N, C-alpha and C positions, 0 to 999 in steps of 0.2 A: 401518607409525608413523603417527601422521597426522602433519601441521603447520597446524598453527594451531587458531583454536578452542575455545569454552573442553573442559573437561576435566566426562566424563558421570559421571554420578552411582560409576561403577565402579571409577574412580582414587579418590575418598574413601569406599567400603565393600561390600565383596562382596553381591551382590545376595541371594541367599540371608544373611547375616546378620539378628539378631534385631531388630540395633538402624537397621538400616536400614528394614525392612520397621516396625516403630517408628512411626518416622522419617517414612514413607512414609502414615500410617496416622490419625498425628495433622496431617500437608499438610492430606488432602484432609475430614476431618474442620471443621478450619479452615477448608479455602475455605466447604466448604458449610455451615459457620454464617453465613461472611460474606456468600454467594454468598442465607441467609434472609434475612438483616436488610436488606439491598441490595434482595430483592426486596418488602419490607415496609414501607420506606420510599416505596420509585416507588409503591409503592400508597398510603398514604397524599399524597402529593403527588397523584397520579390521582385520589383521592379532591375534593385542596380546591380546583380545576381543573377538575371537575365541573361542583360544588357553588356555586363565583363564577359560572362561563359559566348557569350554572340562573335563580341570583337575575338576572342582569342582564337573558337572554332572557328571563323574565315581567317585567318593571320597566318600571311606564306610559312611554311615550312621552309623551311635549306635543307638538302639532305649532302650527302659526303661532299667536301672541299677535293678541288683537285687540283693538284700543279701544275704548270710545263713543267717542263722538262728543263724548259730555261731560268727556270725560278731555284728549281733544282738544284741545281750546277751555283749558281750565281751563289745560292746560300753556304754549300761550298766551298766552296772556293774559299769564302770569307771566313768560315771557319777554319780552313786549311793556314788560313793567314790570320788568325786569334790564335792556333795553338803555333808559327814558328815566329811568332811573335812573341812568345812564353816557353819556348825551349828558346829560343834565342838571347832570353836573361838571364835565363837558369844558369847558361855559361859562362 
């Protein structure tokens, strides 16, 4: 006699039973259908990952930004003008 554990399939139906065979066949076919569905979903996800990484890999990266001397002068002059305005407002 078995002690503990889950009862085996023989306790519910005899192995040679037509109902048992149909149940197992249905179980196997539904499991195969589920596996096929999951594989399709996995392939779709893997395709999304590969296309998104290939787009990112081909994107041109910009290097260090270079500013002209004239641009730096305009920014410096504008900042000096703001400082002068603040200093004048304090007096």
